[in-house]
N, C-alpha and C positions, 0 to 999 in steps of 0.2 A: 376417615377424618384425616385431613392433610396437615401432617406434622413432621418435625424432625425425628424419625424414629431413632436414630443413633442416639439422641439424648434422654430416651425413655426408659432405658434399661434399669432396673432396679426399684422403679417406681410402684407404689402400693395399688393396689385396686381402687381404692377410695380417691387417690390423686388422679389416677388415669380418668376417673369418672368426672371429676372437676374439670379436666381439660375437655373432654367430650361436651359436656355441659356448654363450655365456652364456645365450642364450635358451632352448636347450634342455636346460637343466640341470632337475634334478629333485633337492629335498632332502628329508631324513626330516622328516615332518611334526611338529611339536611344539617344535623349536629354531630359534633366531633364524638361524643358519646355521651352517656347518661350517668349520674353519679352511682346508680345501682350496677351498672355494668363495669365501671371502674374498680369499684369495691369486689366483684366478683373476680376480675383479673387478678387484683390485689391478694385476695383470699387464696386464689389457686398459686400464685407466685409462693406467697409466704409458706403455704402448705408444703410444696415441694422443696423450699430453700434455694430456687434458681430463678434466674430471670425467665419472663415469659412475655412472647410476641404474638399480638393478634392481628391479624390483618382483615381489613373489610373494603368492600367496595362502596359505590355511592349510594347504591340503594339499601346500605345498612346491614348487608350479609356479610357473616363471618367466612372468609374463604381460605383461611389458613391460620392454624395454631404451631407455634413452636416453641420449642423449650431452649432458650439462650439468648443472646443478644440480638439485635438487628442485623449486625454484621454475619452471626451464625446463622440465622433463619431466614436470609433474603431470598426472595424467589428467582429461579433461576432466569436469565434474561430470555431465553425461549419460550417460557411460559408467560410473559408479560406481555400485555398488549402494546402495539407500536402506532403511536398517532401522529408521530412527527416531532420536531423541535418546539413546535408551538403549544404542544398539549403535554398534560401530565398524564401518568398511567391510569388515574381514576381509583388508585389504591391507598388507603391511610394505614400506618401502622400504630397500634397501641403498647408501648412495651414498657416494662416493670423494670426497676434497678433497685438492687439491695444497698446501693450506696447513694448518699444524698449529694449527687452530683449530676452537672449536665451531660448531655449525650456526647460521647467519645468521638474523636475524629473518623474512627472506624465506622461507628454507628451512623453518621452523617454522610460518610462515602457511601455506604449501603443505601441510604435514603436517595443519593443523588444517583446512584447505579440504576436505581429502580423507577427514578422520577415519581416519586411516591407525592399525593396530595400533601401529606403532612405526616411528620413523626412525633408522636407524644410520648414523653418518658415521664413515667409515673414513679415517684423515689417512696420507698415502704420504710417503715419504723419499725414494723412488727409488733407494736403495742397499740395501735390505734391512731386513728385520725380525729382531731379535734376540730368539731364545727363551729360554726360563728355563734350559733345560739345556746351553746354549752353542750356538755356531753360528749361521748367519743365512739366512734364506730368505725369498722373497718380496719385498713392496715395503711392508709395513705397519708404521707406527710404532705407534699406539694408536687407539681408536675412542671415541666419543661415544654414549650411547644416549638419546633422547628420547621423549617419549610424552604423550599428552593427559591431563588430570586433571579430574574432575568438581567443580572448585570455582567458585564464583560470581565470582571476582576472577581467579585465576590460570589461564591456559588451557592450560599445557603445563610441563613440567618436564625439565631435561636434566642427565645425571649429570657427574660430573667423568670425566676421562681413564679409560678401563677397558683392562686388558690382554686381548687377542684372545682368549686361551685362557679367560680367566675370562667373557668375553662369551659366547662360543659354548656355554658349559657351560650357561647358563640357559636354562630351559623356558619358551619363549614363550608356548604354550598356556595354560599354567597362569596366568601372568602375566595375560594378555588375559581370561581368564575371571573373575579377581578384580577387574580394572578395569572390565569390563562389568558385573559385579554391582554396583559402586559408583555407575557412571552410572544404571543401573536404580533403584536406591535414590531418587537424587537425581530421577530423571524422576517415578516414582510419587508422590515428596513432593509436587513441584510439581503434578502433576494432581490431588491431593487438595485442595490448598490452593486450585485455580482450576479452576473449571468453563467459563471462557469464554476467548476469543481473547487471546493474550499477543502484544502488538504493539509492533512496532519501527517509530516513524515516520521517513521520508526525506524532505528536502526539498531543493530545487535551487533556489539563487538566480542568476538571471540578470542580463545587463548591464541589463534593462529594469525591473528591480523594485528598488526601495528597500529599505534594509535593514529599515525599520520595516513596510513592506508585508508582508515577507517574514516577519518575526517574528510579525506578528499573524495572517498566514495559516497558520504552524505552530502557534500557541497554539489557533485555531477547529479546524485538524484534529483536534488531540488531543481536543478537545470534541466533535468529531463521533464519533470512535472511542468516547469512553466512552458517548456518547448510543446509539451501536449496540450496546453491550453489552461492548465489548472493554475491556481494560486496558493502558494505554500505559506500556511500561517503559523506553523511551528514545527519544530523538530523535537523529537525525544530519543534518549538512546539508553541502552543498559548493556553492561559488561558481563558476559558469562563465560565459562569455560567452553560450553557447547550449547547448540540449541535445544529448547526445550521441546521433545517429540510432539506433544499436542498443541502447543500455541506457540512455539519458536522462543518465546520470552516467558518470564515469570507470571504468576497469579496476580502478583502486585501490581507489576507493570500494566498488566492488562487492564486492572480496575483504573489505573492513573490514566490511560490512554482513553478509557470511555468516560471520565470525568473531564479531562482537559478538551477531548471532542465536543462535550455538551458545551463546555464553557466559552469555547472559542467559536463555535458554530460551525465546525468542521462537518463535511458530509462525505469524505472519502478518506481512508488511512492507505498509506502507502509504504510497504516494507523494503529494506535496502537488499533484499534477497529473496530468492526463489522460495515460494511456499507450496507444500504439497496440498492436494485437493481438501484432506482431512484439516490440516492446519488452517486453511482459509475458512473452511466452514465454522470451525471452532472460533476462530476469532470474531467472525461475523456475528454468531450467535451470542458471544460473551458482550462485544463492543456494541451490537446494534447498527452498525454502518457497513456499507460495502468495504471490503477489504482487497487489495491488489498487491502485487509484487512487482518488483523492476522490470521483469521480463513483460508483463502486461502492459507497462507504461510504453516501453520500447515497442512494442507491436502496436499500440494506438499511434503513436508518432509515425511510424512507417505507412499505417493506413491513411493518415492524413496527406503524408508526402507523397505517396505513389501517385503518378500521373499517366504513365504509360501503361499498355495492356499487359506487357510482361512484368512491370512493377506490381500491379495490382494481383496479378495471378500468384506470384510468389509471396505478397503478404497475406493473401487469402489462405494460402497453404500453411504459411507459418501459425496463423491464428487457429485455425481449426485443429491443427496437431496440436496446440498448446491446450484447446478447449476440450478435446475428445475423452482425456483421462479425468477431466473435472466434472464430468455429468455425474451427478448424485444417485445413488440407490441402484440396487441389483439383487438379483436371487429370484426367490420363489415367485415374487409379484411380477415377473418379467415372464408374462405366458405369450404364446404365440399361435396365431391361427393356422390351423393345417388342415390338411384332407386325409387324415385316418385315425385310426385309434391311438389314443395317446397323446394327440397333438391338438384336440380341439379346446378350446377355452374361451377367455372372455375377449381375445384379441390382443394384438400388439399394443403393448403401454406406450405412453407419450414418451417416456426415457428411451425404450428401445427404438421407437421411431425415429427419435432425434438422433440416438448413435447411428442407428443404420443409414439415415440420410447424411450424416457428416463422413462416415467411411466411405460412403459411395461418391461423395463429393471430392473426398481427400484423394481417391484413386483417379478420379477425372482431372485434378489439378496436376497431379504428380505425371499423369502422361503430357499436360501441357508444358510443363518444366522440362521434360525429357524432350521435347518436340523443339523447345526454345533453346535447348542446350546443342542439340544437333543443328539448328538453324545457325547459332553462333560460331560454331565449330566450322562450317562451310564458309562462312565469312572470313575466318581467320585463315583457313586453308588459300582462300582466295588473295589474302593480302600476303600470304607469305609466299604464294605462286608468283606474285609482283616483287618479290624481294625487296619489300619495304619492311625494316625493323621496326618492332613496336615497344614502346615503354608505358607501365602501368604506373600511374601516381597512386600509391597507397599511403595510409596514416590514420591516425586517430580522428574522430569525427570533430569536425570544426577546425581541422589543422590549416585549412586555407587551400585545399585540392583544388577545387571549381576555379577559386581565384588564379592561381598559378596556371591552371591550363588557359584562361581566358587571357592572361598575360603573355603567354608565349606563343599562343596560336592566334590571337585576336578573335577567340570565338565570344560567342554572348550567352554562353549558358547562365543558369541561375546560380548566383552565389550570394550568400548571407551569413552574418553572424549567428548561425543557428546550429543546434544539433541534428544531424542526418539531414541536411537540407538536399543531399543528392542521394537518390536511391538507385538510379538507372545509370549503367556505364554510358558515357559519352567519349566519342574518340575523333580526334582531330588531327590534321596533317600539319607538320611544322618543318619548314624549310631552313636548315643551317647551313654554315660555310666552316667546314672542318680547318682549322687554323695550321693544323699538322700537314694535312695533305692538300690544303686548298681546293677541295672538291664541294660542291653543293650537293647537300644529301635532303632526302625525304625522310622524316620519321614520323610515326603515329604514337600519339600521345592519347592514353586512355583515362579517363576520371572515373574512379571507383567509388562504391558506397564507403562511408567512413567505419573504421572499427571501433570497438568498445571494450574495456575491461569486462573479462567474463562474459563474451558473447553467447547469448542464449543459443543452446544447440539447435532449437528449432529453427532459428534464424539462418544458422550456418548451413544447415540442410536443404532448407527452402530456396537460399540464395547461391547455391552450389553453381547454377549456370553463369551468374553474374561473377562470382568469385574465380571462374575458371579463367576470365580475363586476366587475373593476376597470375595464374600458374602458367598460362601460354605465352605471357609476354616475354621479349627477349632479355629484358632489364626492368629494374623497379627504381622509381624515386620514393624514397620512405620519407615523407614529409612530417615534421615534428613541429609543434607550436611551441617556441622557447618562451613566449610570455606567459605561457600557463604555469600556474604553481606546482602543478603536478606533473610536468613534462617528462621527468625522468621515468615515472611510472607508466606514462601513456605509452613512451618509446619500448619499455619491455613489454606491455601488452601488447601491442603489434607485432613486436618480434615473436612473441610466443603464440600468436595465432598463425603468422606465416610459416612457423615450424609445424604447425598441424595440418597444413595442405597436405592432401594425398599427394601431390606432385610438388617437388620442390621447386619453388620459383627462382627465376634468374637471379644475377648479380645485381645488389641494390646500392645507391649512393644515399647517405643519411644527408637530408637538407633540412637544416633549421630556418623557420620561417617566422615573420613577425617581428624582425630585428629592429624595427621602428620603435617597438614597445618595449625593448630588453635594455636593462642598466649593465653597465661594464662588469660587475661582480659575477653575473648569471654567464654572460658570454663568454667570459675567460674560464669558468669552470667548464662549460659545454666544449670550449676549444682544447683544453687539455685532457677531457676524457674522449673526445671523438675528433682527433687531429686530421683526419681525412674528411671530415664532414665540411659541406658548404653552409654559407650564411647568407640569408637573402630576405627581402621583403616583396612579397608578389604583389601586395597591394600599391607599394611606391616603386616598382621595377628596379629593385637595387639587388645587385647581384646576380641578374638573370643571364647575362652574356658569359660570364663564368660558369653558370650551370649549362648552357648549350654546349660549350666546350667539353666540360665533363661527360655530357650525354653521349657526345660522338665518340669520345674514349672507350666509355661503357658499352656503346654499342659495337665498336670494334673487337673489344675483348670477348662480349658474349657471343659475337658471330664466330670468332676464330675457334672457341671453345667448342 
């Protein structure tokens, strides 16, 4: 018998027998319930002095009996059928209440979490139910009928008190058929309007995170989702001292996410932090939707942006290294076909086959990255042999690095107001006249992939061949988007990443970009904190001549050292 066993301690044998009788009941399909069934449920609930919930499928079979409220007895998401946003679960709940009151918000939340066809709350008197024709029988006073509604704002509706005979006369099958037709219309309309992921963003602010840093991170995550091609419908946040080990956030917030996702029609949930494989699986089973973390969004953007063979190779390596530990299942079920005693079995499971294939592919890609590393090292040696100084442009993603390279060298590389518009390093020559020595010099400028706060380790490792362009350069231009509200934290993030490089990069000049979009107060604040920095607008060619002269000085210093 499917029951909530923790609630059954201390019940008498006769009481347990009543619950078993409920479990073996079968109703005629189509109707909510019969008066006799309602009386039997009420009798059992009154006998044990606790609320009882009985779950039935559309064939009228009782599939679960629980002692407690709908919230306490709800069916785990992993055991529920999944039909999509346009369907209900095909299960209804008949619940008793010892108080004469409509279902609580927690009961209705449980109904929505399970996408029940209906929730019927039968209120009990303990003295008997007065029939219309006179006389008393049973224990029921009245009932409430609740169901979900396909409305963008309202999640459910609850009827006023209903007489038992009126309720049992209603045809549930016809009602649910019409309700699902309305859900399907809403679902089709939503699909026609949008051909991309509809995303609910979830953020966790821990004790070690300031409010400003958290808010900036949520804004950036929204921008990442949009860059990846998704549509951000809503953001939810929770503040906790530390992440919850199983689900990152609290149980109540998980339920809220599931409800909000249903209401707004989201088909993807994105978290603002990395999730462990078990956390992802738990969240998906509770919420019933695909769940990804910030790293997976960044990897998706890189996969879309990669154009060259080198870029695609590095992106695939990063994706596979991320995916490998997230393959589920292991242990005794993983047997392997062998050629001797103790090795024979049903053969390699799909999981082990996938893991073996991924590991083999990772090894192949790592060899490719090593070859790419060696090839770029030879190119750098050739440039060094020609004694042409090199400068790498580094900075946070979307700081304007590609635009600056185009403005300084008249190159025509792709530049856009997008996160990670550049994945492959691009090197161009720039001719400058040194005002101090009056000599004409050639300088190599390299545009590099943009950095981001908490750069995923898998990306850092996979893009080591690209990042070596930074460590091998004679000097750096650290470009900062001064118009961005979080420019200060972006600057610190880039400095932190540079400090983690295995080889210390050369001297750097901080250059604040997009001055055409900055007010006087922010300009003065940056100038006071960084008096040696330069201020330019790469898009409008403002301050570029001063930058050229500073680069000459920087190269002279770097070569001398």
